[in-house]
C-alpha positions as CSV (number, residue, x, y, z in Angstrom):
1,X,-19.4,-27.2,-9.8
2,X,-16.0,-28.8,-9.0
3,X,-14.2,-28.9,-5.7
4,X,-10.6,-27.5,-6.0
5,X,-9.1,-31.0,-5.7
6,X,-11.2,-32.4,-8.5
7,X,-9.3,-30.2,-11.1
8,X,-6.5,-32.6,-11.1
9,X,-8.6,-34.8,-13.4
10,X,-10.7,-32.2,-15.0
11,X,-10.4,-31.6,-18.8
12,X,-9.2,-28.4,-20.5
13,X,-12.7,-27.1,-21.2
14,X,-13.9,-27.7,-17.6
15,X,-10.9,-25.8,-16.1
16,X,-11.4,-22.9,-18.5
17,X,-15.1,-22.8,-17.9
18,X,-14.4,-22.8,-14.1
19,X,-11.9,-20.0,-14.6
20,X,-14.6,-17.8,-16.3
21,X,-17.3,-18.8,-13.8
22,X,-15.1,-17.5,-10.9
23,X,-14.1,-14.4,-12.9
24,X,-17.8,-13.6,-13.6
25,X,-18.8,-14.2,-10.0
26,X,-16.1,-11.9,-8.7
27,X,-14.1,-14.8,-7.1
28,X,-10.7,-13.2,-8.0
29,X,-9.0,-14.3,-4.8
30,X,-9.5,-18.0,-5.8
31,X,-8.5,-17.8,-9.5
32,X,-4.9,-18.7,-8.7
33,X,-6.0,-22.1,-7.4
34,X,-6.6,-23.1,-11.0
35,X,-2.9,-22.5,-11.9
36,X,0.0,-24.9,-11.7
37,X,2.8,-24.1,-9.3
38,X,5.0,-23.1,-12.3
39,X,3.4,-21.2,-15.1
40,X,4.3,-19.6,-18.4
41,X,2.3,-16.4,-18.2
42,X,2.6,-13.4,-20.6
43,X,0.6,-10.2,-21.0
44,X,2.0,-8.0,-23.7
45,X,2.0,-4.3,-23.4
46,X,3.6,-1.1,-22.3
47,X,5.9,-1.3,-19.3
48,X,3.9,1.7,-17.8
49,X,0.9,-0.6,-17.3
50,X,1.4,-2.3,-13.9
51,X,0.3,-5.8,-14.6
52,X,1.8,-6.5,-18.0
53,X,4.8,-8.8,-18.5
54,X,5.8,-12.3,-17.5
55,X,4.9,-14.3,-14.5
56,X,6.1,-17.8,-13.6
57,X,4.4,-18.9,-10.4
58,X,0.9,-19.5,-8.9
59,X,1.8,-16.8,-6.3
60,X,2.5,-14.3,-9.1
61,X,-0.9,-15.2,-10.6
62,X,-2.6,-14.5,-7.3
63,X,-0.8,-11.2,-7.1
64,X,-2.1,-10.2,-10.5
65,X,-5.7,-11.0,-9.6
66,X,-5.4,-9.1,-6.3
67,X,-4.0,-5.9,-7.9
68,X,-6.1,-5.7,-11.1
69,X,-9.1,-4.3,-9.3
70,X,-7.0,-1.5,-7.9
71,X,-6.4,-0.2,-11.5
72,X,-9.5,-1.3,-13.5
73,X,-13.3,-1.0,-13.1
74,X,-14.9,-3.6,-15.3
75,X,-17.8,-2.2,-17.3
76,X,-18.4,-5.2,-19.5
77,X,-16.7,-8.5,-20.3
78,X,-18.1,-11.1,-22.6
79,X,-16.8,-14.4,-24.0
80,X,-17.7,-14.8,-27.6
81,X,-16.3,-18.3,-28.2
82,X,-13.9,-20.9,-26.6
83,X,-12.1,-23.2,-28.9
84,X,-10.3,-26.3,-27.3
85,X,-7.7,-28.5,-28.9
86,X,-6.3,-31.1,-26.4
87,X,-4.5,-29.2,-23.6
88,X,-4.9,-25.8,-25.4
89,X,-7.9,-23.5,-25.3
90,X,-8.3,-20.0,-26.7
91,X,-11.1,-17.8,-25.5
92,X,-12.2,-14.9,-27.7
93,X,-13.8,-12.0,-25.8
94,X,-14.6,-8.3,-25.7
95,X,-13.9,-6.1,-22.7
96,X,-14.7,-2.6,-21.7
97,X,-13.1,-1.2,-18.5
98,X,-12.4,2.2,-16.9
99,X,-8.8,2.9,-15.9
100,X,-9.2,4.2,-12.4
101,X,-6.2,6.5,-12.4
102,X,-7.3,8.5,-15.4
103,X,-11.1,7.8,-15.7
104,X,-10.5,6.8,-19.4
105,X,-12.3,4.0,-21.1
106,X,-10.3,1.0,-22.4
107,X,-12.3,-1.1,-24.9
108,X,-10.8,-4.0,-26.8
109,X,-11.4,-7.4,-28.5
110,X,-9.1,-9.9,-26.8
111,X,-8.0,-13.5,-26.8
112,X,-6.7,-15.6,-23.9
113,X,-4.6,-18.7,-24.6
114,X,-4.7,-21.4,-21.9
115,X,-2.7,-24.6,-21.7
116,X,-4.1,-27.0,-19.1
117,X,-1.9,-29.9,-17.9
118,X,-3.0,-32.4,-15.3
119,X,-6.1,-30.2,-14.5
120,X,-4.1,-27.0,-13.9
121,X,-3.4,-24.0,-16.1
122,X,0.3,-24.0,-17.0
123,X,0.2,-21.4,-19.7
124,X,-1.8,-18.1,-19.8
125,X,-1.2,-15.6,-22.6
126,X,-3.4,-12.5,-23.1
127,X,-3.8,-10.7,-26.4
128,X,-5.4,-7.3,-26.3
129,X,-5.1,-3.8,-27.8
130,X,-2.0,-2.8,-25.7
131,X,-1.7,0.5,-27.5
132,X,-5.3,1.5,-26.5
133,X,-4.6,0.3,-22.9
134,X,-1.4,2.4,-22.7
135,X,-3.3,5.5,-24.0
136,X,-6.1,4.9,-21.4
137,X,-3.3,5.0,-18.9
138,X,-2.3,8.4,-20.2
139,X,0.7,7.2,-22.1
140,X,1.4,7.9,-25.8
């Protein structure tokens, strides 16, 4: 694939494809390398869910990808389609995960909005069933 330095000239689709390749192969510790130093990151949901909220730096993205496996066990994740328009891409997917703290299943369609500038992800917004996720965490 691409060496990390080559992403400075990579297109939006190539960066998003590399993001999902690393995710699929379990390379969570390297995903943050695909992000710009400053990012606009938002995952909507209940404040009781440890990883939701805003993040603004590559280091915060690295922290997200390091703590996620502490809370969730991935059962299934499948990308259905990726649409690209210039610097923006939206990936439509389905996920099924087990919340480790409760053993409850969290299943949801989801969408991920990426903005890629100069070969780096500068915006990352996740849309998922945040109510179902909060319930799987044991919150009503």
